[in-house]
Chimera marker file (.cmm) of the C-alpha trace (Angstrom):
<marker_set name="trace">
<marker id="1" x="-15.642" y="36.681" z="40.137" r="1" g="1" b="0" radius="0.5"/>
<marker id="2" x="-18.796" y="34.585" z="39.666" r="1" g="1" b="0" radius="0.5"/>
<marker id="3" x="-18.934" y="35.535" z="35.968" r="1" g="1" b="0" radius="0.5"/>
<marker id="4" x="-15.413" y="34.205" z="35.409" r="1" g="1" b="0" radius="0.5"/>
<marker id="5" x="-16.270" y="30.943" z="37.166" r="1" g="1" b="0" radius="0.5"/>
<marker id="6" x="-19.486" y="30.566" z="35.142" r="1" g="1" b="0" radius="0.5"/>
<marker id="7" x="-17.641" y="31.291" z="31.892" r="1" g="1" b="0" radius="0.5"/>
<marker id="8" x="-14.927" y="28.740" z="32.796" r="1" g="1" b="0" radius="0.5"/>
<marker id="9" x="-17.496" y="26.035" z="33.533" r="1" g="1" b="0" radius="0.5"/>
<marker id="10" x="-19.389" y="26.739" z="30.287" r="1" g="1" b="0" radius="0.5"/>
<marker id="11" x="-16.165" y="26.640" z="28.267" r="1" g="1" b="0" radius="0.5"/>
<marker id="12" x="-15.149" y="23.349" z="29.875" r="1" g="1" b="0" radius="0.5"/>
<marker id="13" x="-18.567" y="21.837" z="29.100" r="1" g="1" b="0" radius="0.5"/>
<marker id="14" x="-18.412" y="23.012" z="25.457" r="1" g="1" b="0" radius="0.5"/>
<marker id="15" x="-14.910" y="21.635" z="25.054" r="1" g="1" b="0" radius="0.5"/>
<marker id="16" x="-15.894" y="18.332" z="26.672" r="1" g="1" b="0" radius="0.5"/>
<marker id="17" x="-18.784" y="17.954" z="24.201" r="1" g="1" b="0" radius="0.5"/>
<marker id="18" x="-16.525" y="18.853" z="21.280" r="1" g="1" b="0" radius="0.5"/>
<marker id="19" x="-13.869" y="16.382" z="22.449" r="1" g="1" b="0" radius="0.5"/>
<marker id="20" x="-16.488" y="13.603" z="22.527" r="1" g="1" b="0" radius="0.5"/>
<marker id="21" x="-17.626" y="14.450" z="18.993" r="1" g="1" b="0" radius="0.5"/>
<marker id="22" x="-14.036" y="14.446" z="17.801" r="1" g="1" b="0" radius="0.5"/>
<marker id="23" x="-13.436" y="11.045" z="19.462" r="1" g="1" b="0" radius="0.5"/>
<marker id="24" x="-16.450" y="9.613" z="17.603" r="1" g="1" b="0" radius="0.5"/>
<marker id="25" x="-15.261" y="11.113" z="14.325" r="1" g="1" b="0" radius="0.5"/>
<marker id="26" x="-11.772" y="9.695" z="14.892" r="1" g="1" b="0" radius="0.5"/>
<marker id="27" x="-13.239" y="6.229" z="15.522" r="1" g="1" b="0" radius="0.5"/>
<marker id="28" x="-15.185" y="6.463" z="12.241" r="1" g="1" b="0" radius="0.5"/>
<marker id="29" x="-12.056" y="7.594" z="10.411" r="1" g="1" b="0" radius="0.5"/>
<marker id="30" x="-10.052" y="4.705" z="11.904" r="1" g="1" b="0" radius="0.5"/>
<marker id="31" x="-12.725" y="2.256" z="10.737" r="1" g="1" b="0" radius="0.5"/>
<marker id="32" x="-12.699" y="3.690" z="7.223" r="1" g="1" b="0" radius="0.5"/>
<marker id="33" x="-8.896" y="3.648" z="7.213" r="1" g="1" b="0" radius="0.5"/>
<marker id="34" x="-8.941" y="-0.063" z="8.081" r="1" g="1" b="0" radius="0.5"/>
<marker id="35" x="-11.336" y="-0.741" z="5.223" r="1" g="1" b="0" radius="0.5"/>
<marker id="36" x="-9.195" y="1.217" z="2.788" r="1" g="1" b="0" radius="0.5"/>
<marker id="37" x="-6.076" y="-0.624" z="3.929" r="1" g="1" b="0" radius="0.5"/>
<marker id="38" x="-7.840" y="-3.944" z="3.313" r="1" g="1" b="0" radius="0.5"/>
<marker id="39" x="-8.948" y="-2.783" z="-0.131" r="1" g="1" b="0" radius="0.5"/>
<marker id="40" x="-5.407" y="-1.669" z="-0.915" r="1" g="1" b="0" radius="0.5"/>
<marker id="41" x="-4.034" y="-5.088" z="0.047" r="1" g="1" b="0" radius="0.5"/>
<marker id="42" x="-6.647" y="-6.925" z="-2.017" r="1" g="1" b="0" radius="0.5"/>
<marker id="43" x="-6.134" y="-4.682" z="-5.036" r="1" g="1" b="0" radius="0.5"/>
<marker id="44" x="-2.354" y="-4.960" z="-4.702" r="1" g="1" b="0" radius="0.5"/>
<marker id="45" x="-2.585" y="-8.747" z="-4.676" r="1" g="1" b="0" radius="0.5"/>
<marker id="46" x="-4.877" y="-8.694" z="-7.681" r="1" g="1" b="0" radius="0.5"/>
<marker id="47" x="-2.599" y="-6.309" z="-9.583" r="1" g="1" b="0" radius="0.5"/>
<marker id="48" x="0.422" y="-8.438" z="-8.730" r="1" g="1" b="0" radius="0.5"/>
<marker id="49" x="-1.320" y="-11.639" z="-9.811" r="1" g="1" b="0" radius="0.5"/>
<marker id="50" x="-2.581" y="-10.145" z="-13.071" r="1" g="1" b="0" radius="0.5"/>
<marker id="51" x="0.388" y="-7.886" z="-13.873" r="1" g="1" b="0" radius="0.5"/>
<marker id="52" x="-1.755" y="-4.800" z="-13.413" r="1" g="1" b="0" radius="0.5"/>
<marker id="53" x="-4.709" y="-6.269" z="-15.309" r="1" g="1" b="0" radius="0.5"/>
<marker id="54" x="-2.677" y="-7.151" z="-18.407" r="1" g="1" b="0" radius="0.5"/>
<marker id="55" x="-2.859" y="-10.905" z="-17.755" r="1" g="1" b="0" radius="0.5"/>
<marker id="56" x="-5.968" y="-12.994" z="-17.038" r="1" g="1" b="0" radius="0.5"/>
<marker id="57" x="-6.755" y="-13.101" z="-13.331" r="1" g="1" b="0" radius="0.5"/>
<marker id="58" x="-7.341" y="-16.839" z="-13.194" r="1" g="1" b="0" radius="0.5"/>
<marker id="59" x="-11.004" y="-16.323" z="-12.398" r="1" g="1" b="0" radius="0.5"/>
<marker id="60" x="-12.980" y="-19.074" z="-14.035" r="1" g="1" b="0" radius="0.5"/>
<marker id="61" x="-16.152" y="-18.305" z="-15.999" r="1" g="1" b="0" radius="0.5"/>
<marker id="62" x="-19.286" y="-19.818" z="-14.509" r="1" g="1" b="0" radius="0.5"/>
<marker id="63" x="-19.862" y="-22.024" z="-17.575" r="1" g="1" b="0" radius="0.5"/>
<marker id="64" x="-16.542" y="-23.820" z="-17.027" r="1" g="1" b="0" radius="0.5"/>
<marker id="65" x="-17.014" y="-24.396" z="-13.301" r="1" g="1" b="0" radius="0.5"/>
<marker id="66" x="-18.334" y="-27.728" z="-12.083" r="1" g="1" b="0" radius="0.5"/>
<marker id="67" x="-19.303" y="-28.991" z="-8.668" r="1" g="1" b="0" radius="0.5"/>
<marker id="68" x="-17.173" y="-32.006" z="-7.924" r="1" g="1" b="0" radius="0.5"/>
<marker id="69" x="-18.282" y="-35.018" z="-5.919" r="1" g="1" b="0" radius="0.5"/>
<marker id="70" x="-17.421" y="-34.695" z="-2.252" r="1" g="1" b="0" radius="0.5"/>
<marker id="71" x="-16.904" y="-30.957" z="-2.549" r="1" g="1" b="0" radius="0.5"/>
<marker id="72" x="-19.396" y="-30.237" z="0.214" r="1" g="1" b="0" radius="0.5"/>
<marker id="73" x="-21.207" y="-27.654" z="-1.882" r="1" g="1" b="0" radius="0.5"/>
<marker id="74" x="-18.007" y="-25.900" z="-2.990" r="1" g="1" b="0" radius="0.5"/>
<marker id="75" x="-17.697" y="-24.991" z="-6.633" r="1" g="1" b="0" radius="0.5"/>
<marker id="76" x="-14.483" y="-26.354" z="-8.051" r="1" g="1" b="0" radius="0.5"/>
<marker id="77" x="-12.687" y="-25.444" z="-11.232" r="1" g="1" b="0" radius="0.5"/>
<marker id="78" x="-11.585" y="-28.502" z="-13.211" r="1" g="1" b="0" radius="0.5"/>
<marker id="79" x="-7.860" y="-29.158" z="-12.919" r="1" g="1" b="0" radius="0.5"/>
<marker id="80" x="-7.362" y="-27.137" z="-9.740" r="1" g="1" b="0" radius="0.5"/>
<marker id="81" x="-6.364" y="-28.752" z="-6.501" r="1" g="1" b="0" radius="0.5"/>
<marker id="82" x="-7.639" y="-27.388" z="-3.213" r="1" g="1" b="0" radius="0.5"/>
<marker id="83" x="-5.029" y="-28.530" z="-0.745" r="1" g="1" b="0" radius="0.5"/>
<marker id="84" x="-4.966" y="-27.168" z="2.809" r="1" g="1" b="0" radius="0.5"/>
<marker id="85" x="-1.788" y="-25.256" z="1.915" r="1" g="1" b="0" radius="0.5"/>
<marker id="86" x="-3.721" y="-23.346" z="-0.748" r="1" g="1" b="0" radius="0.5"/>
<marker id="87" x="-7.016" y="-22.978" z="1.099" r="1" g="1" b="0" radius="0.5"/>
<marker id="88" x="-5.772" y="-21.843" z="4.529" r="1" g="1" b="0" radius="0.5"/>
<marker id="89" x="-4.205" y="-18.545" z="3.345" r="1" g="1" b="0" radius="0.5"/>
<marker id="90" x="-7.426" y="-17.676" z="1.517" r="1" g="1" b="0" radius="0.5"/>
<marker id="91" x="-9.465" y="-18.456" z="4.622" r="1" g="1" b="0" radius="0.5"/>
<marker id="92" x="-7.161" y="-16.170" z="6.600" r="1" g="1" b="0" radius="0.5"/>
<marker id="93" x="-7.662" y="-13.371" z="4.088" r="1" g="1" b="0" radius="0.5"/>
<marker id="94" x="-11.437" y="-13.865" z="4.179" r="1" g="1" b="0" radius="0.5"/>
<marker id="95" x="-11.353" y="-13.765" z="7.980" r="1" g="1" b="0" radius="0.5"/>
<marker id="96" x="-9.396" y="-10.491" z="7.932" r="1" g="1" b="0" radius="0.5"/>
<marker id="97" x="-11.778" y="-8.921" z="5.398" r="1" g="1" b="0" radius="0.5"/>
<marker id="98" x="-14.780" y="-10.022" z="7.476" r="1" g="1" b="0" radius="0.5"/>
<marker id="99" x="-13.199" y="-8.631" z="10.651" r="1" g="1" b="0" radius="0.5"/>
<marker id="100" x="-12.647" y="-5.295" z="8.920" r="1" g="1" b="0" radius="0.5"/>
<marker id="101" x="-16.239" y="-5.136" z="7.691" r="1" g="1" b="0" radius="0.5"/>
<marker id="102" x="-15.733" y="-5.796" z="3.978" r="1" g="1" b="0" radius="0.5"/>
<marker id="103" x="-17.428" y="-9.183" z="4.075" r="1" g="1" b="0" radius="0.5"/>
<marker id="104" x="-20.317" y="-10.609" z="6.102" r="1" g="1" b="0" radius="0.5"/>
<marker id="105" x="-20.091" y="-14.132" z="7.505" r="1" g="1" b="0" radius="0.5"/>
<marker id="106" x="-23.104" y="-16.400" z="7.221" r="1" g="1" b="0" radius="0.5"/>
<marker id="107" x="-24.131" y="-19.030" z="9.723" r="1" g="1" b="0" radius="0.5"/>
<marker id="108" x="-22.649" y="-21.751" z="7.517" r="1" g="1" b="0" radius="0.5"/>
<marker id="109" x="-19.226" y="-20.088" z="7.583" r="1" g="1" b="0" radius="0.5"/>
<marker id="110" x="-19.372" y="-18.629" z="4.086" r="1" g="1" b="0" radius="0.5"/>
<marker id="111" x="-18.632" y="-14.981" z="3.362" r="1" g="1" b="0" radius="0.5"/>
<marker id="112" x="-20.816" y="-12.563" z="1.433" r="1" g="1" b="0" radius="0.5"/>
<marker id="113" x="-20.125" y="-8.986" z="0.331" r="1" g="1" b="0" radius="0.5"/>
<marker id="114" x="-21.725" y="-6.310" z="2.504" r="1" g="1" b="0" radius="0.5"/>
<link id1="1" id2="2" r="1" g="1" b="0" radius="0.2"/>
<link id1="2" id2="3" r="1" g="1" b="0" radius="0.2"/>
<link id1="3" id2="4" r="1" g="1" b="0" radius="0.2"/>
<link id1="4" id2="5" r="1" g="1" b="0" radius="0.2"/>
<link id1="5" id2="6" r="1" g="1" b="0" radius="0.2"/>
<link id1="6" id2="7" r="1" g="1" b="0" radius="0.2"/>
<link id1="7" id2="8" r="1" g="1" b="0" radius="0.2"/>
<link id1="8" id2="9" r="1" g="1" b="0" radius="0.2"/>
<link id1="9" id2="10" r="1" g="1" b="0" radius="0.2"/>
<link id1="10" id2="11" r="1" g="1" b="0" radius="0.2"/>
<link id1="11" id2="12" r="1" g="1" b="0" radius="0.2"/>
<link id1="12" id2="13" r="1" g="1" b="0" radius="0.2"/>
<link id1="13" id2="14" r="1" g="1" b="0" radius="0.2"/>
<link id1="14" id2="15" r="1" g="1" b="0" radius="0.2"/>
<link id1="15" id2="16" r="1" g="1" b="0" radius="0.2"/>
<link id1="16" id2="17" r="1" g="1" b="0" radius="0.2"/>
<link id1="17" id2="18" r="1" g="1" b="0" radius="0.2"/>
<link id1="18" id2="19" r="1" g="1" b="0" radius="0.2"/>
<link id1="19" id2="20" r="1" g="1" b="0" radius="0.2"/>
<link id1="20" id2="21" r="1" g="1" b="0" radius="0.2"/>
<link id1="21" id2="22" r="1" g="1" b="0" radius="0.2"/>
<link id1="22" id2="23" r="1" g="1" b="0" radius="0.2"/>
<link id1="23" id2="24" r="1" g="1" b="0" radius="0.2"/>
<link id1="24" id2="25" r="1" g="1" b="0" radius="0.2"/>
<link id1="25" id2="26" r="1" g="1" b="0" radius="0.2"/>
<link id1="26" id2="27" r="1" g="1" b="0" radius="0.2"/>
<link id1="27" id2="28" r="1" g="1" b="0" radius="0.2"/>
<link id1="28" id2="29" r="1" g="1" b="0" radius="0.2"/>
<link id1="29" id2="30" r="1" g="1" b="0" radius="0.2"/>
<link id1="30" id2="31" r="1" g="1" b="0" radius="0.2"/>
<link id1="31" id2="32" r="1" g="1" b="0" radius="0.2"/>
<link id1="32" id2="33" r="1" g="1" b="0" radius="0.2"/>
<link id1="33" id2="34" r="1" g="1" b="0" radius="0.2"/>
<link id1="34" id2="35" r="1" g="1" b="0" radius="0.2"/>
<link id1="35" id2="36" r="1" g="1" b="0" radius="0.2"/>
<link id1="36" id2="37" r="1" g="1" b="0" radius="0.2"/>
<link id1="37" id2="38" r="1" g="1" b="0" radius="0.2"/>
<link id1="38" id2="39" r="1" g="1" b="0" radius="0.2"/>
<link id1="39" id2="40" r="1" g="1" b="0" radius="0.2"/>
<link id1="40" id2="41" r="1" g="1" b="0" radius="0.2"/>
<link id1="41" id2="42" r="1" g="1" b="0" radius="0.2"/>
<link id1="42" id2="43" r="1" g="1" b="0" radius="0.2"/>
<link id1="43" id2="44" r="1" g="1" b="0" radius="0.2"/>
<link id1="44" id2="45" r="1" g="1" b="0" radius="0.2"/>
<link id1="45" id2="46" r="1" g="1" b="0" radius="0.2"/>
<link id1="46" id2="47" r="1" g="1" b="0" radius="0.2"/>
<link id1="47" id2="48" r="1" g="1" b="0" radius="0.2"/>
<link id1="48" id2="49" r="1" g="1" b="0" radius="0.2"/>
<link id1="49" id2="50" r="1" g="1" b="0" radius="0.2"/>
<link id1="50" id2="51" r="1" g="1" b="0" radius="0.2"/>
<link id1="51" id2="52" r="1" g="1" b="0" radius="0.2"/>
<link id1="52" id2="53" r="1" g="1" b="0" radius="0.2"/>
<link id1="53" id2="54" r="1" g="1" b="0" radius="0.2"/>
<link id1="54" id2="55" r="1" g="1" b="0" radius="0.2"/>
<link id1="55" id2="56" r="1" g="1" b="0" radius="0.2"/>
<link id1="56" id2="57" r="1" g="1" b="0" radius="0.2"/>
<link id1="57" id2="58" r="1" g="1" b="0" radius="0.2"/>
<link id1="58" id2="59" r="1" g="1" b="0" radius="0.2"/>
<link id1="59" id2="60" r="1" g="1" b="0" radius="0.2"/>
<link id1="60" id2="61" r="1" g="1" b="0" radius="0.2"/>
<link id1="61" id2="62" r="1" g="1" b="0" radius="0.2"/>
<link id1="62" id2="63" r="1" g="1" b="0" radius="0.2"/>
<link id1="63" id2="64" r="1" g="1" b="0" radius="0.2"/>
<link id1="64" id2="65" r="1" g="1" b="0" radius="0.2"/>
<link id1="65" id2="66" r="1" g="1" b="0" radius="0.2"/>
<link id1="66" id2="67" r="1" g="1" b="0" radius="0.2"/>
<link id1="67" id2="68" r="1" g="1" b="0" radius="0.2"/>
<link id1="68" id2="69" r="1" g="1" b="0" radius="0.2"/>
<link id1="69" id2="70" r="1" g="1" b="0" radius="0.2"/>
<link id1="70" id2="71" r="1" g="1" b="0" radius="0.2"/>
<link id1="71" id2="72" r="1" g="1" b="0" radius="0.2"/>
<link id1="72" id2="73" r="1" g="1" b="0" radius="0.2"/>
<link id1="73" id2="74" r="1" g="1" b="0" radius="0.2"/>
<link id1="74" id2="75" r="1" g="1" b="0" radius="0.2"/>
<link id1="75" id2="76" r="1" g="1" b="0" radius="0.2"/>
<link id1="76" id2="77" r="1" g="1" b="0" radius="0.2"/>
<link id1="77" id2="78" r="1" g="1" b="0" radius="0.2"/>
<link id1="78" id2="79" r="1" g="1" b="0" radius="0.2"/>
<link id1="79" id2="80" r="1" g="1" b="0" radius="0.2"/>
<link id1="80" id2="81" r="1" g="1" b="0" radius="0.2"/>
<link id1="81" id2="82" r="1" g="1" b="0" radius="0.2"/>
<link id1="82" id2="83" r="1" g="1" b="0" radius="0.2"/>
<link id1="83" id2="84" r="1" g="1" b="0" radius="0.2"/>
<link id1="84" id2="85" r="1" g="1" b="0" radius="0.2"/>
<link id1="85" id2="86" r="1" g="1" b="0" radius="0.2"/>
<link id1="86" id2="87" r="1" g="1" b="0" radius="0.2"/>
<link id1="87" id2="88" r="1" g="1" b="0" radius="0.2"/>
<link id1="88" id2="89" r="1" g="1" b="0" radius="0.2"/>
<link id1="89" id2="90" r="1" g="1" b="0" radius="0.2"/>
<link id1="90" id2="91" r="1" g="1" b="0" radius="0.2"/>
<link id1="91" id2="92" r="1" g="1" b="0" radius="0.2"/>
<link id1="92" id2="93" r="1" g="1" b="0" radius="0.2"/>
<link id1="93" id2="94" r="1" g="1" b="0" radius="0.2"/>
<link id1="94" id2="95" r="1" g="1" b="0" radius="0.2"/>
<link id1="95" id2="96" r="1" g="1" b="0" radius="0.2"/>
<link id1="96" id2="97" r="1" g="1" b="0" radius="0.2"/>
<link id1="97" id2="98" r="1" g="1" b="0" radius="0.2"/>
<link id1="98" id2="99" r="1" g="1" b="0" radius="0.2"/>
<link id1="99" id2="100" r="1" g="1" b="0" radius="0.2"/>
<link id1="100" id2="101" r="1" g="1" b="0" radius="0.2"/>
<link id1="101" id2="102" r="1" g="1" b="0" radius="0.2"/>
<link id1="102" id2="103" r="1" g="1" b="0" radius="0.2"/>
<link id1="103" id2="104" r="1" g="1" b="0" radius="0.2"/>
<link id1="104" id2="105" r="1" g="1" b="0" radius="0.2"/>
<link id1="105" id2="106" r="1" g="1" b="0" radius="0.2"/>
<link id1="106" id2="107" r="1" g="1" b="0" radius="0.2"/>
<link id1="107" id2="108" r="1" g="1" b="0" radius="0.2"/>
<link id1="108" id2="109" r="1" g="1" b="0" radius="0.2"/>
<link id1="109" id2="110" r="1" g="1" b="0" radius="0.2"/>
<link id1="110" id2="111" r="1" g="1" b="0" radius="0.2"/>
<link id1="111" id2="112" r="1" g="1" b="0" radius="0.2"/>
<link id1="112" id2="113" r="1" g="1" b="0" radius="0.2"/>
<link id1="113" id2="114" r="1" g="1" b="0" radius="0.2"/>
</marker_set>
C-alpha cells in the first residue's frame, strides 16, 4: 500500500514539473507567434504598397533626404508632408512593433531595431 502511495506522489511531482516546463515553452511559443504575426503584417503592408516588390517602395535614398528647418531632428524627404493624419498611424504601428519586441524604444521616444 505504501509503495502505491509513494509511486503516486512521485508521478504527481514529475507531472507537475513537466507541466511547468510546458507552460514556459508555451509562453515562449506565444511570444514568437506574436513576433511572426507582426512581421507578417509589416511584410503584407510592404508587399501591398510595392505590388509585391515590383514597384518602388517609396523609400528615399539618403542622398536625397534633407533635414528641414523646424523638423526637430526628423529627416524629411523633400515634397512630402508630415501631417498628423499621416504620422499618427505610423506611430501606432511603431508602438505595436515595440510592444511585441521587434523594436526598442529609446529615452527620446525613437525606435531602434533590436
